[in-house]
Every structure is written in C-alpha cells, then in structure tokens.
C-alpha positions as CSV (number, residue, x, y, z in Angstrom):
1,X,0.0,0.0,0.0
2,X,1.2,3.5,-0.9
3,X,1.8,6.1,1.7
4,X,-1.2,8.0,0.2
5,X,-3.6,5.2,1.0
6,X,-7.0,6.1,2.5
7,X,-7.0,4.5,6.0
8,X,-10.1,4.7,8.2
9,X,-10.0,3.7,11.9
10,X,-13.3,2.4,13.3
11,X,-13.7,2.7,17.0
12,X,-16.3,0.3,18.5
13,X,-17.9,2.1,21.4
14,X,-21.5,0.9,21.3
15,X,-21.5,-1.3,24.4
16,X,-22.8,-0.6,27.9
17,X,-19.6,-1.8,29.7
18,X,-21.4,-3.4,32.7
19,X,-18.4,-5.4,34.0
20,X,-16.2,-2.4,34.2
21,X,-18.5,-0.2,36.3
22,X,-17.2,0.7,39.8
23,X,-19.5,3.2,41.6
24,X,-20.4,5.0,38.4
25,X,-23.4,5.0,36.2
26,X,-21.2,5.6,33.1
27,X,-20.6,2.9,30.5
28,X,-16.8,2.2,30.6
29,X,-16.1,4.2,27.4
30,X,-17.4,7.4,29.1
31,X,-16.0,6.7,32.5
32,X,-13.4,9.2,33.5
33,X,-9.8,8.1,33.2
34,X,-7.2,10.7,34.4
35,X,-9.9,13.3,34.1
36,X,-11.3,12.5,30.7
37,X,-13.6,9.9,29.2
38,X,-12.0,6.7,28.1
39,X,-13.4,7.1,24.6
40,X,-11.8,10.6,24.3
41,X,-8.4,9.1,25.1
42,X,-8.9,6.4,22.5
43,X,-10.0,8.8,19.8
44,X,-7.2,11.3,20.5
45,X,-4.7,8.4,20.4
46,X,-5.8,7.3,17.0
47,X,-5.9,10.9,15.7
48,X,-2.3,11.3,16.8
49,X,-1.3,8.6,14.2
50,X,-0.4,10.5,11.1
51,X,-1.2,7.8,8.6
52,X,-4.8,7.5,9.6
53,X,-6.9,9.7,7.4
54,X,-10.3,9.4,9.2
55,X,-11.6,8.1,12.5
56,X,-15.2,6.9,13.0
57,X,-16.8,6.1,16.3
58,X,-19.7,3.6,16.5
59,X,-21.8,4.4,19.5
60,X,-24.9,3.2,21.3
61,X,-28.1,4.9,20.1
62,X,-28.7,6.3,23.6
63,X,-25.3,7.8,24.0
64,X,-25.5,10.7,21.5
65,X,-25.3,13.4,24.2
66,X,-22.5,11.6,26.0
67,X,-20.5,11.5,22.8
68,X,-21.2,15.1,22.0
69,X,-19.9,16.1,25.4
70,X,-16.4,14.8,24.5
71,X,-16.1,17.8,22.2
72,X,-13.1,16.8,20.0
73,X,-12.6,19.2,17.1
74,X,-10.7,17.5,14.3
75,X,-11.6,17.4,10.6
76,X,-10.5,13.8,10.4
77,X,-13.2,12.7,13.0
78,X,-16.3,11.6,11.2
79,X,-19.8,12.0,12.6
80,X,-20.6,8.9,14.8
81,X,-22.9,6.2,13.7
82,X,-25.1,3.9,15.8
83,X,-24.1,0.3,16.5
84,X,-26.0,-2.9,16.9
85,X,-26.7,-5.3,19.7
86,X,-23.3,-7.1,19.4
87,X,-19.8,-6.0,18.7
88,X,-19.9,-7.8,15.4
89,X,-23.0,-5.9,14.4
90,X,-21.5,-2.6,15.4
91,X,-18.4,-3.2,13.4
92,X,-20.5,-4.0,10.4
93,X,-22.5,-0.8,10.9
94,X,-19.2,1.1,10.8
95,X,-18.0,-0.7,7.7
96,X,-21.3,0.2,5.9
97,X,-21.0,3.8,7.0
98,X,-17.5,4.2,5.4
99,X,-18.2,2.0,2.3
100,X,-19.1,5.1,0.1
101,X,-15.6,6.4,0.9
102,X,-14.0,3.3,-0.6
103,X,-11.0,3.3,1.7
104,X,-8.0,1.2,1.0
105,X,-7.5,0.0,4.5
106,X,-9.6,-0.1,7.7
107,X,-8.4,-0.4,11.3
108,X,-10.9,-1.7,13.8
109,X,-10.2,-0.8,17.4
110,X,-11.9,-1.2,20.7
111,X,-12.9,2.0,22.6
112,X,-11.7,0.2,25.8
113,X,-8.1,0.3,24.6
114,X,-7.2,4.0,25.3
115,X,-3.5,3.5,25.4
116,X,-2.9,2.5,21.8
117,X,0.2,4.3,20.3
118,X,1.1,5.5,16.8
119,X,3.9,2.9,16.8
120,X,1.3,0.1,17.2
121,X,-0.8,1.6,14.4
122,X,2.2,1.9,12.1
123,X,3.1,-1.7,12.7
124,X,-0.4,-2.9,11.8
125,X,-0.5,-0.8,8.6
126,X,3.0,-2.0,7.6
127,X,1.8,-5.6,7.9
128,X,-0.9,-5.0,5.4
129,X,1.7,-4.5,2.6
130,X,1.8,-8.3,2.1
131,X,-1.2,-9.6,4.1
132,X,-4.9,-9.3,4.0
133,X,-5.1,-8.7,7.7
134,X,-2.8,-7.7,10.6
135,X,-3.3,-7.7,14.3
136,X,-1.1,-6.6,17.2
137,X,-0.2,-9.4,19.6
138,X,1.9,-10.0,22.7
139,X,3.3,-13.4,23.7
140,X,1.4,-15.2,26.4
141,X,3.6,-15.4,29.5
142,X,1.3,-17.4,31.8
143,X,1.1,-21.2,31.6
144,X,-2.3,-22.0,30.0
145,X,-4.3,-25.0,31.0
146,X,-7.1,-26.5,28.9
147,X,-10.1,-28.1,30.6
148,X,-13.1,-30.0,29.2
149,X,-15.4,-29.4,32.2
150,X,-14.0,-26.2,33.8
151,X,-12.9,-28.2,36.8
152,X,-10.0,-30.5,35.8
153,X,-6.9,-30.0,33.6
154,X,-7.1,-31.8,30.3
155,X,-3.8,-30.6,29.0
156,X,-1.2,-27.9,29.2
157,X,-0.9,-25.7,26.1
158,X,2.5,-25.0,24.5
159,X,2.7,-21.3,25.4
160,X,5.5,-20.5,22.9
161,X,2.8,-20.9,20.2
162,X,0.2,-18.7,22.0
163,X,-0.3,-15.0,21.6
164,X,-2.8,-12.5,23.1
165,X,-4.7,-10.5,20.4
166,X,-5.1,-6.8,20.7
167,X,-6.5,-4.0,18.6
168,X,-6.5,-2.1,16.2
169,X,-6.8,-5.0,13.8
170,X,-6.1,-3.9,10.2
171,X,-7.5,-5.2,6.9
172,X,-7.9,-4.4,3.3
173,X,-11.3,-2.8,3.3
174,X,-13.0,-4.6,0.5
175,X,-12.0,-8.0,1.8
176,X,-13.1,-7.5,5.4
177,X,-16.3,-5.8,4.4
178,X,-17.2,-8.8,2.2
179,X,-16.3,-11.2,5.0
180,X,-18.4,-9.3,7.6
181,X,-21.4,-9.2,5.2
182,X,-21.2,-13.0,4.7
183,X,-20.6,-13.6,8.4
184,X,-23.7,-11.7,9.3
185,X,-25.9,-14.5,8.0
186,X,-24.2,-17.1,10.3
187,X,-25.8,-18.3,13.6
188,X,-22.5,-17.9,15.4
189,X,-20.8,-14.7,16.8
190,X,-17.1,-14.0,16.3
191,X,-15.1,-12.6,19.2
192,X,-12.9,-10.3,17.0
193,X,-12.5,-9.3,13.4
194,X,-9.4,-11.4,12.8
195,X,-11.6,-14.5,13.5
196,X,-13.9,-13.4,10.8
197,X,-11.0,-12.9,8.4
198,X,-9.7,-16.4,9.3
199,X,-13.1,-17.9,8.7
200,X,-13.3,-16.2,5.3
201,X,-9.9,-17.7,4.3
202,X,-7.9,-14.4,4.6
203,X,-4.3,-14.5,5.7
204,X,-3.8,-12.6,9.0
205,X,-0.3,-11.7,10.1
206,X,1.1,-10.6,13.4
207,X,2.3,-7.1,14.3
208,X,4.0,-6.0,17.6
209,X,1.6,-5.2,20.3
210,X,2.3,-3.7,23.7
211,X,1.8,-4.7,27.3
212,X,0.6,-1.0,27.8
213,X,-2.1,-1.4,25.2
214,X,-4.5,-2.8,27.9
215,X,-8.2,-3.4,27.5
216,X,-10.4,-2.0,30.2
217,X,-12.8,-4.8,31.2
218,X,-13.0,-4.9,35.0
219,X,-13.1,-2.1,37.6
220,X,-9.4,-2.7,38.6
221,X,-8.3,-2.1,35.0
222,X,-9.1,1.6,35.5
223,X,-6.6,1.8,38.3
224,X,-3.9,0.2,36.2
225,X,-4.6,2.5,33.3
226,X,-4.6,5.5,35.5
227,X,-1.2,4.5,36.9
228,X,0.1,4.0,33.3
229,X,-1.1,7.5,32.3
230,X,0.2,9.3,35.4
231,X,2.4,12.2,34.3
232,X,0.9,12.5,30.9
233,X,-2.5,13.9,31.9
234,X,-3.2,16.8,34.2
235,X,-4.1,15.8,37.8
236,X,-7.6,16.4,39.1
237,X,-8.7,19.0,41.7
238,X,-12.0,19.1,43.7
239,X,-14.2,22.1,43.4
240,X,-17.3,22.9,45.5
241,X,-20.4,24.9,44.5
242,X,-23.4,25.9,46.5
243,X,-27.0,26.8,45.5
244,X,-29.9,28.5,47.2
245,X,-33.4,29.0,46.0
246,X,-36.8,30.0,47.4
247,X,-40.3,29.9,45.9
248,X,-43.7,31.0,47.3
249,X,-46.7,28.8,47.3
250,X,-49.8,29.6,45.2
251,X,-53.0,27.8,44.4
252,X,-52.6,24.3,43.0
253,X,-52.7,20.6,43.8
254,X,-49.1,19.4,43.6
255,X,-45.5,20.5,43.7
256,X,-42.4,19.4,41.8
257,X,-39.4,18.6,44.0
258,X,-36.3,16.9,42.8
259,X,-38.0,15.9,39.6
260,X,-40.8,14.2,41.4
261,X,-44.5,15.3,41.4
262,X,-45.8,15.3,45.0
263,X,-49.5,15.8,45.7
264,X,-50.2,18.8,47.8
265,X,-52.9,21.4,48.5
266,X,-50.7,24.1,47.0
267,X,-48.2,24.5,44.2
268,X,-44.9,26.4,44.0
269,X,-45.0,29.6,41.9
270,X,-42.3,30.2,39.3
271,X,-41.6,30.7,35.6
272,X,-40.6,27.0,35.0
273,X,-42.2,24.2,36.9
274,X,-40.8,25.9,40.0
275,X,-38.8,22.9,41.2
276,X,-36.9,24.7,44.0
277,X,-34.8,21.6,44.6
278,X,-33.5,21.3,41.1
279,X,-33.0,25.1,40.8
280,X,-30.7,25.0,43.9
281,X,-28.8,22.0,42.5
282,X,-28.3,23.6,39.1
283,X,-26.8,26.7,40.8
284,X,-24.5,24.5,42.9
285,X,-23.2,22.8,39.7
286,X,-22.8,26.0,37.8
287,X,-21.0,27.5,40.8
288,X,-18.6,24.5,41.1
289,X,-17.3,25.1,37.6
290,X,-17.5,28.9,37.6
291,X,-20.3,29.1,35.1
292,X,-22.6,31.8,36.7
293,X,-26.1,30.9,37.8
294,X,-29.3,29.5,36.4
295,X,-30.6,32.9,35.4
296,X,-27.7,33.4,33.0
297,X,-28.3,30.1,31.3
298,X,-32.1,30.1,31.4
299,X,-33.3,33.7,31.8
300,X,-36.8,33.9,33.4
301,X,-37.6,36.6,30.9
302,X,-37.3,34.1,28.0
303,X,-40.8,32.7,27.3
304,X,-39.4,29.3,26.1
305,X,-38.7,28.4,29.7
306,X,-42.3,29.1,30.9
307,X,-43.5,25.8,32.5
308,X,-40.4,24.0,31.4
309,X,-39.3,20.9,33.4
310,X,-36.4,21.9,35.6
311,X,-34.6,18.7,34.9
312,X,-33.4,20.5,31.7
313,X,-31.5,22.9,33.8
314,X,-29.7,20.2,35.9
315,X,-28.9,18.1,32.8
316,X,-27.4,21.2,31.1
317,X,-25.2,21.9,34.2
318,X,-24.1,18.2,34.3
319,X,-23.2,18.3,30.6
320,X,-21.0,21.4,31.2
321,X,-19.1,19.5,33.9
322,X,-18.6,16.5,31.5
323,X,-17.5,18.9,28.7
324,X,-14.8,20.2,30.9
325,X,-13.5,16.6,31.4
326,X,-14.9,16.6,35.0
327,X,-17.1,14.4,37.0
328,X,-19.7,14.9,39.7
329,X,-18.5,13.4,43.0
330,X,-21.6,14.0,45.0
331,X,-24.7,16.3,45.5
332,X,-26.2,17.3,48.8
333,X,-29.7,18.9,49.0
334,X,-31.7,20.2,51.9
335,X,-35.3,21.3,51.7
336,X,-36.8,23.5,54.3
337,X,-40.6,23.5,54.6
338,X,-43.5,22.7,56.9
339,X,-45.3,20.7,54.2
340,X,-45.5,18.6,52.2
341,X,-43.8,15.7,53.9
342,X,-40.5,15.0,52.0
343,X,-39.3,11.8,53.6
344,X,-41.5,9.3,51.7
345,X,-40.3,10.8,48.4
346,X,-36.6,10.9,49.1
347,X,-35.7,7.6,47.3
348,X,-37.5,8.7,44.1
349,X,-35.9,12.1,44.2
350,X,-32.4,10.6,44.6
351,X,-33.1,8.2,41.7
352,X,-34.4,11.1,39.5
353,X,-31.5,13.4,40.3
354,X,-28.9,10.7,39.8
355,X,-30.4,9.9,36.3
356,X,-30.2,13.6,35.3
357,X,-26.5,13.8,36.3
358,X,-25.4,10.4,35.1
359,X,-24.3,9.3,38.5
360,X,-25.4,6.6,41.0
361,X,-28.0,7.4,43.6
362,X,-25.5,6.8,46.4
363,X,-23.8,10.1,45.3
364,X,-27.0,12.1,45.9
365,X,-28.2,13.1,49.4
366,X,-31.7,14.6,50.0
367,X,-32.7,15.8,53.4
368,X,-35.6,17.9,54.8
369,X,-36.3,20.0,57.8
370,X,-39.0,22.4,59.0
371,X,-38.4,26.0,60.1
372,X,-40.0,25.3,63.5
373,X,-43.1,27.4,62.4
374,X,-41.0,30.5,62.2
375,X,-41.1,33.1,59.4
376,X,-42.7,32.8,56.0
377,X,-41.7,29.1,55.9
378,X,-43.4,28.5,59.2
379,X,-46.5,30.3,57.9
380,X,-46.4,27.9,54.9
381,X,-46.0,30.8,52.5
382,X,-43.1,29.1,50.6
383,X,-40.1,26.8,50.9
384,X,-36.3,27.0,50.6
385,X,-33.8,24.7,49.0
386,X,-30.0,24.7,49.8
387,X,-27.6,22.5,47.8
388,X,-23.9,21.8,47.4
389,X,-22.1,20.1,44.6
390,X,-18.6,18.5,44.6
391,X,-17.0,18.0,41.2
392,X,-13.6,16.9,40.1
393,X,-12.0,18.8,37.2
394,X,-8.6,18.5,35.4
395,X,-6.3,20.9,37.2
396,X,-5.6,22.7,33.9
397,X,-9.3,23.3,33.2
C-alpha cells in the first residue's frame, strides 16, 4: 500500500460496559480516566497517528449526548454512527458507513483500549503490505491450561505458540467488508475481526503489540490504566459549589421537587415548573465550575422556559461538567418547609437526580427539615432549598 492510501479507523464504542462499572453509572467508554472519558483518550490516540486519514466512532443509540460532550474538534473525526446489539453488528455498521468512501484500509479498534500508540498503528499498517489482515499481539507469558469441564486439567498448552490478540486490527477494506457481510448470516458470533477474516480464508499476520495497550474490562483495570497514564494527563482537583433558591406557594394541587411530582394542597410559583430543589442543585453545579447561575443560562424573561421541566437545567449543568473533562462526585440537597412531607419521596428524588446527572443514587443526598413554624416558611407561604455540589476537574481546566 502506498503512503497515500486512505486509512479509516473504526472505534467500536456501542456497548454498555457493565463489567467495568465501579461506583459509576457511566458505561466504561465514558467513565473518566485521568480526568477525561476513556473514549476521548482512545479517539485522540488514533488521531495522533499521522497515517490515519479518518476516524469513525460507532456508539450506542442512547449515547449521542455523552459522545457530543467529548467535544473533540478534528476534521478527520467523522460524525458517529449507531451500532448494533453485538460487537460484530457494530463493526458492520461502521463498515457500511464508510463504504461510500471506498477506503484502501480499515483499522478496527476497541474503545476500551485507550493507550494505543502511533507505533502500534504503524506496525499494523505495515503488515498489510503483504497480508490481507494484521493484528497486534503480545506473547502469552502465563502457563495456559485447557479443561473440558471447567474443573479439571485436560492438557497444558505450549505457550510458545500462544499470543494474546489486541486491537487495532487492520484489513484491506473490500475483503473484510465482504467477509463481515457474509458472516452476518451465520448463527454464530465471532469474538474479533481477525476471527472473521480467518473464517473467510484471509491470511492474517502478526504485528508487535504492547503490554501497555491494555483493554479496560474490569473495575481494577481503571486503576492500572490510571497509573500508566500518570504524568501525561493533568491531575484532578476538587471544586465545591453551593446553591440557594426560594419559591412562594400559590393555588394548586401538587409541587415538583427533585424531579418528582408530589400531591399537595398548594403548588410552587415560578416561571418554569418551580422545582426549587433542582434550581438550587443547578446553581450548585454552575458554581462549582464557575459558570454563573441558572438565570444566566435560562433567563426567566425568556418565554421558552415558561412551564419547562427543571430537569433540563440540571442536565445542562451536568453536561457542562462533562464537557470540561470533569465528573460529579456528590450532590447534597436540603429542603426547608413545613409541608408537604418530604421523607416518603426521598428515594424517588435521589433516583431522578442521579439519572439527570449520570451518577449513581448513592452520590445524591436529599434531606428535609422544618423551620419550626417561624417566618414565611413557618406560615407555609413558601419553601427554601439549599444545595452543594462537589465535582472533580482536570487541574488545567
């Protein structure tokens, strides 16, 4: 292949990453690693390889907003496409998306390998000069036992002949596209693209991999990857923001608090749905990242916010945290009112707020107290919400 070949890298990022979760609601490709989403590291790593002409991410249909929050600006990064129910289906979706470009070569890479290097990429591309496919490998150093029943050793494998496969796996585009189209009709699933190439009768060669090119699969893999990246990524710092809001009661039959509708003999008065809890939380998040207050982002003079659901405000604040490469550590909310009773609704409020922010409910605290019948709160004329937000941001942000 000439140096001017069109080479597209497909990044498979359509999974939910259940096994890798550790105290986070994020799929592993959006979990923060050294302050930035795993997928961002992966995309930037491939974009740093000069010979790659385009990069395409294949994402889950429900992850459009998460992907947009990564915010990489590079002409070589193509708009993402949606993947399928399996890795194999997602790769095929990516191949179909780039087919009109008629690339010479395609590299297929797992989003969960954020530490791929230009040297690994160059080695894979070089191998395609005289082979239909190339994959980076590392020798297996452990002794491997085979078992027929999962309980007893049947034999010991000759480890000098065993190699662990990595990605990106490179292929001549037309050949792997044809192989994937045919494999789609089979009842079996292939674990990687090299296996499809082998099944199709294509020769697949080895290229040098790296022990640093790890795949994040389990929670402990994040710790290892973080250690490997130390020194290359800005360290994190914790920032705290606070929020305060008050709304009067008016005639009505329910209030919205923390995204939950609560039956009551009054309602809260305000331009949106008057969710005093979410307004205070929004201001706490804006304050933690130095982004003003809710009135600057959603002016009450703007008619489009009349009656709007306040979850929009919280979700926007959370997206700004993510766009800065940050993460929400915890949220703490206190409601002050004589009525309605808040306690029975706390679990639902924590779940709702966690969903808005992309975190787990154990990172959300909701408390309530009365004002001991003093002042306007004691006279049941209104209620107050106080909130604090703790976020981590890259120190350079």
